[in-house]
C-alpha positions as CSV (number, residue, x, y, z in Angstrom):
1,X,27.3,-3.0,-15.2
2,X,23.9,-2.1,-13.5
3,X,24.1,-0.3,-9.9
4,X,20.9,0.1,-7.9
5,X,21.0,1.9,-5.0
6,X,19.7,0.3,-1.5
7,X,18.3,2.2,1.1
8,X,15.6,2.2,3.2
9,X,13.6,-0.4,5.6
10,X,14.5,-4.4,4.6
11,X,11.0,-4.3,2.8
12,X,12.2,-1.3,0.4
13,X,15.7,-3.3,0.3
14,X,14.3,-6.4,-1.3
15,X,11.9,-4.6,-3.8
16,X,15.2,-2.5,-5.0
17,X,17.2,-5.3,-4.9
18,X,14.5,-7.3,-7.2
19,X,14.1,-4.8,-9.6
20,X,18.1,-4.7,-10.3
21,X,18.2,-8.7,-10.5
22,X,15.8,-8.7,-12.9
23,X,17.1,-6.0,-15.1
24,X,20.7,-7.5,-14.6
25,X,18.9,-10.4,-16.0
26,X,17.3,-9.0,-18.7
27,X,20.7,-6.9,-20.2
28,X,23.0,-9.8,-19.5
29,X,25.1,-7.6,-17.5
30,X,26.4,-7.5,-13.6
31,X,24.4,-5.9,-10.7
32,X,25.9,-3.8,-7.8
33,X,24.2,-2.7,-4.6
34,X,24.7,1.1,-3.7
35,X,24.8,0.7,0.0
36,X,26.8,4.1,0.9
37,X,23.3,5.8,1.9
38,X,23.7,3.9,5.1
39,X,26.0,5.9,6.2
40,X,24.2,8.7,7.0
41,X,20.8,6.8,7.2
42,X,20.3,5.7,10.6
43,X,16.6,4.5,10.8
44,X,17.1,1.0,9.1
45,X,20.3,-1.0,8.6
46,X,21.3,-2.6,5.7
47,X,19.7,-6.1,5.4
48,X,20.1,-8.0,2.3
49,X,23.5,-10.1,3.4
50,X,21.6,-12.2,5.5
51,X,20.2,-13.4,2.2
52,X,21.3,-16.0,-0.2
53,X,22.0,-13.4,-3.0
54,X,25.0,-12.8,-5.2
55,X,26.1,-9.9,-2.9
56,X,28.1,-7.4,-5.1
57,X,29.1,-4.1,-3.2
58,X,29.7,-1.1,-5.8
59,X,32.9,1.1,-4.7
60,X,32.2,4.9,-4.8
61,X,34.6,5.4,-7.9
62,X,31.5,3.1,-9.8
63,X,29.0,5.0,-8.5
64,X,30.1,8.3,-9.0
65,X,30.5,7.6,-12.5
66,X,26.5,8.1,-12.8
67,X,26.0,10.9,-11.1
68,X,26.7,13.4,-14.1
69,X,24.0,11.9,-15.3
70,X,21.1,12.7,-12.6
71,X,18.6,15.2,-13.5
72,X,18.8,18.3,-11.5
73,X,15.3,20.0,-10.6
74,X,16.1,23.8,-10.8
75,X,14.8,25.6,-13.6
76,X,18.4,26.8,-13.7
77,X,19.8,23.6,-14.7
78,X,17.7,23.4,-18.1
79,X,20.4,23.1,-20.5
80,X,22.3,20.9,-18.2
81,X,18.9,18.4,-18.2
82,X,19.1,18.8,-21.6
83,X,22.6,18.4,-22.8
84,X,24.0,16.2,-20.3
85,X,21.8,14.4,-17.9
86,X,20.5,10.9,-19.5
87,X,18.1,9.0,-18.0
88,X,19.0,5.9,-20.0
89,X,22.2,6.2,-17.5
90,X,20.6,7.4,-14.0
91,X,17.1,6.8,-13.9
92,X,15.0,7.9,-11.3
93,X,11.5,6.3,-10.0
94,X,9.2,8.6,-11.5
95,X,6.0,7.4,-10.1
96,X,4.8,5.2,-7.8
97,X,2.9,2.5,-10.1
98,X,4.8,1.0,-12.6
99,X,6.9,2.4,-15.2
100,X,7.5,0.3,-17.9
101,X,10.3,3.1,-19.1
102,X,12.8,1.6,-16.6
103,X,13.2,-1.5,-18.8
104,X,14.6,0.7,-21.5
105,X,17.6,1.6,-19.5
106,X,21.2,1.2,-20.4
107,X,22.9,-2.3,-19.7
108,X,25.3,0.2,-18.0
109,X,23.5,2.7,-15.7
110,X,22.3,3.7,-12.0
111,X,18.9,3.1,-10.5
112,X,17.4,5.5,-7.9
113,X,14.0,4.7,-6.5
114,X,11.6,2.3,-4.2
115,X,10.0,0.3,-7.1
116,X,7.0,-1.5,-5.0
117,X,5.0,-3.7,-7.5
118,X,6.2,-7.3,-8.8
119,X,5.7,-6.0,-12.1
120,X,9.2,-5.3,-11.9
121,X,10.6,-8.6,-11.3
122,X,7.8,-11.1,-11.7
123,X,9.5,-12.7,-14.6
124,X,12.3,-13.8,-12.2
125,X,9.8,-15.0,-9.7
126,X,11.5,-18.2,-8.9
127,X,15.2,-17.5,-9.0
128,X,14.2,-14.7,-6.4
129,X,12.2,-17.2,-4.1
130,X,15.5,-19.2,-4.0
131,X,17.7,-16.3,-3.9
132,X,15.4,-14.5,-0.6
133,X,15.9,-17.4,1.4
134,X,17.9,-16.4,5.1
135,X,21.1,-18.3,4.7
136,X,21.9,-18.9,8.4
137,X,20.8,-21.9,10.4
138,X,17.1,-21.3,12.1
139,X,17.6,-21.8,16.1
140,X,16.3,-21.0,19.5
141,X,12.7,-19.6,20.0
142,X,12.5,-18.9,15.9
143,X,12.9,-22.6,15.7
144,X,10.2,-23.0,18.5
145,X,7.9,-20.7,16.4
146,X,8.6,-22.2,13.1
147,X,7.6,-25.8,14.3
148,X,3.9,-24.2,15.4
149,X,3.8,-22.5,12.1
150,X,4.4,-25.5,10.0
151,X,1.8,-27.3,11.9
152,X,-1.0,-25.3,12.2
153,X,-3.5,-23.3,9.5
154,X,-0.9,-20.3,10.7
155,X,-1.9,-16.8,9.8
156,X,0.6,-13.8,9.9
157,X,-0.8,-10.7,11.0
158,X,1.8,-7.8,10.5
159,X,0.9,-4.6,12.4
160,X,3.3,-1.7,11.4
161,X,3.7,1.1,13.8
162,X,7.1,2.5,15.0
163,X,7.8,5.6,13.0
164,X,4.4,5.9,11.5
165,X,3.2,6.6,14.6
166,X,6.0,8.3,16.4
167,X,6.9,10.9,13.6
168,X,3.8,12.9,13.1
169,X,5.0,13.8,9.2
170,X,5.1,10.1,8.8
171,X,2.0,9.4,10.2
172,X,0.1,12.0,8.4
173,X,1.1,10.3,5.3
174,X,1.1,6.8,5.7
175,X,-1.5,6.4,8.3
176,X,-2.0,3.5,10.7
177,X,-4.7,0.5,11.2
178,X,-6.9,0.1,14.6
179,X,-8.4,-3.2,15.4
180,X,-11.4,-2.8,13.4
181,X,-9.1,-3.6,10.0
182,X,-7.4,-6.6,11.6
183,X,-10.9,-7.7,12.9
184,X,-12.3,-7.5,9.3
185,X,-9.6,-9.3,7.8
186,X,-9.8,-11.8,10.0
187,X,-13.1,-12.0,9.4
188,X,-12.5,-12.8,6.1
189,X,-9.6,-15.4,6.2
190,X,-11.8,-17.4,9.0
191,X,-14.9,-18.3,6.6
192,X,-12.2,-20.0,4.5
193,X,-9.8,-21.4,6.8
194,X,-10.3,-23.7,9.4
195,X,-8.8,-23.2,13.2
196,X,-6.2,-20.6,11.7
197,X,-3.6,-19.9,14.6
198,X,-2.3,-16.1,14.4
199,X,0.8,-15.1,14.8
200,X,1.2,-11.5,15.2
201,X,4.4,-9.5,13.8
202,X,4.7,-5.7,15.2
203,X,7.2,-3.2,15.9
204,X,4.9,-2.2,18.5
205,X,4.8,-5.6,20.8
206,X,2.6,-3.4,23.6
207,X,0.0,-2.0,21.7
208,X,-0.5,-5.0,19.6
209,X,-1.1,-7.4,22.9
210,X,-3.5,-4.8,24.2
211,X,-5.4,-4.0,21.2
212,X,-5.2,-7.0,18.6
213,X,-7.1,-9.6,20.4
214,X,-9.0,-12.1,18.2
215,X,-11.0,-15.0,19.1
216,X,-8.1,-17.5,18.0
217,X,-5.1,-19.2,19.0
218,X,-2.5,-16.5,18.8
219,X,1.2,-16.0,19.3
220,X,2.7,-12.9,19.6
221,X,6.2,-13.2,17.8
222,X,8.2,-10.4,20.0
223,X,11.5,-11.9,20.7
224,X,13.3,-10.3,17.5
225,X,14.7,-6.8,18.0
226,X,15.2,-4.6,14.7
227,X,18.3,-6.6,14.3
228,X,16.9,-9.3,13.7
229,X,14.0,-8.4,11.7
230,X,15.1,-11.0,8.8
231,X,14.3,-13.7,11.2
232,X,10.9,-12.4,11.9
233,X,10.5,-12.0,7.5
234,X,11.8,-16.1,7.8
235,X,8.7,-16.9,10.3
236,X,6.0,-14.5,8.5
237,X,6.7,-16.3,4.7
238,X,6.1,-19.7,6.3
239,X,2.9,-19.5,7.2
240,X,-0.1,-20.4,5.3
241,X,-2.3,-16.9,5.1
242,X,-1.9,-13.1,5.5
243,X,-3.1,-9.7,6.9
244,X,-0.6,-7.4,5.9
245,X,-0.6,-3.8,7.0
246,X,0.5,-0.9,4.4
247,X,4.3,-1.9,4.5
248,X,6.7,-3.2,2.2
249,X,7.8,-5.4,4.9
250,X,4.5,-7.0,5.4
251,X,4.2,-7.2,1.6
252,X,7.3,-9.6,1.4
253,X,6.7,-11.7,4.3
254,X,3.2,-12.5,2.2
255,X,4.7,-12.8,-1.4
256,X,7.4,-15.2,-0.6
257,X,5.1,-17.7,0.7
258,X,5.4,-20.6,-1.0
259,X,1.7,-22.0,-0.7
260,X,0.1,-21.5,-3.5
261,X,-3.2,-21.1,-2.2
262,X,-2.3,-18.3,0.5
263,X,-5.2,-15.9,1.2
264,X,-3.7,-12.5,1.5
265,X,-5.7,-9.3,2.7
266,X,-4.2,-6.1,3.0
267,X,-5.3,-2.4,3.1
268,X,-7.4,-0.8,-0.6
269,X,-6.0,2.7,1.0
270,X,-1.9,2.1,1.1
271,X,-1.3,6.0,2.2
272,X,-3.4,8.1,4.1
273,X,-2.6,11.1,2.4
274,X,-2.1,11.1,-1.3
275,X,-1.4,13.2,-3.8
276,X,-4.2,12.8,-7.0
277,X,-1.0,11.5,-9.3
278,X,0.2,8.9,-6.8
279,X,-1.9,5.4,-7.9
280,X,-1.3,2.8,-5.8
281,X,-2.9,-0.2,-7.8
282,X,-0.1,-1.9,-8.7
283,X,1.3,-2.3,-5.0
284,X,-0.7,-5.5,-4.5
285,X,-0.9,-8.4,-6.8
286,X,-4.3,-8.9,-8.5
287,X,-5.2,-12.0,-6.5
288,X,-4.7,-10.5,-3.0
289,X,-7.9,-9.3,-1.3
290,X,-8.5,-5.5,-0.4
291,X,-10.6,-3.8,2.2
């Protein structure tokens, strides 16, 4: 049994599930999801239940059996970490970039991290593309916009603001991108895509309508609230091309697209401030364009 901790926004949850699925398949064992963190974490809601996955929620007892193997950071726990803690039983993400050591874990283990690179699950890409599909029928305004997306040279533009702006510590760490970034990105896409139609997704609709104004037909997708973010993701990944922000939600909108000739433009600088030991080279697939 592999248990993976599910926490954070929908994009983070999709990364976590995808690594868990990849490892469970490799180890020929069952995958269970630890969603207990959402009892206290209120910034985002658990959202994997909206997708066509085999949703197997871990029990409190199943989760608890792995906690003794977790390393403790304080020096006073030196002997405990040496004699009891076991990263093959409780593997905590050790670095932002790809860590192949995670594939050495036991087939009975707990995984704790964010795992933000396709290198953890590229080998099961086709399986994930079948599973990470919204299972409820599309309707209403979403269906109307989907028709336009499917009948145009659609370009998804995602602008992440929200807590990146409202929380000073988060803003200092992640940073946000202004109109210049989106103008430059669309300049790249417009050279290769005839008559693009833009679909702008954001968690700050008031700001984007005032600031993201580009010389192309534009649809601002502003009718879905946070509780319907999976609907935005469905519309986003139906687009042909993408301008993403430094957001895992944005990343999945582009990655799940079925267009084999898609252009994806993303930020070269994923974090505003980053420590020297944090490497972000692995977060975007090599074929995506970095600016």
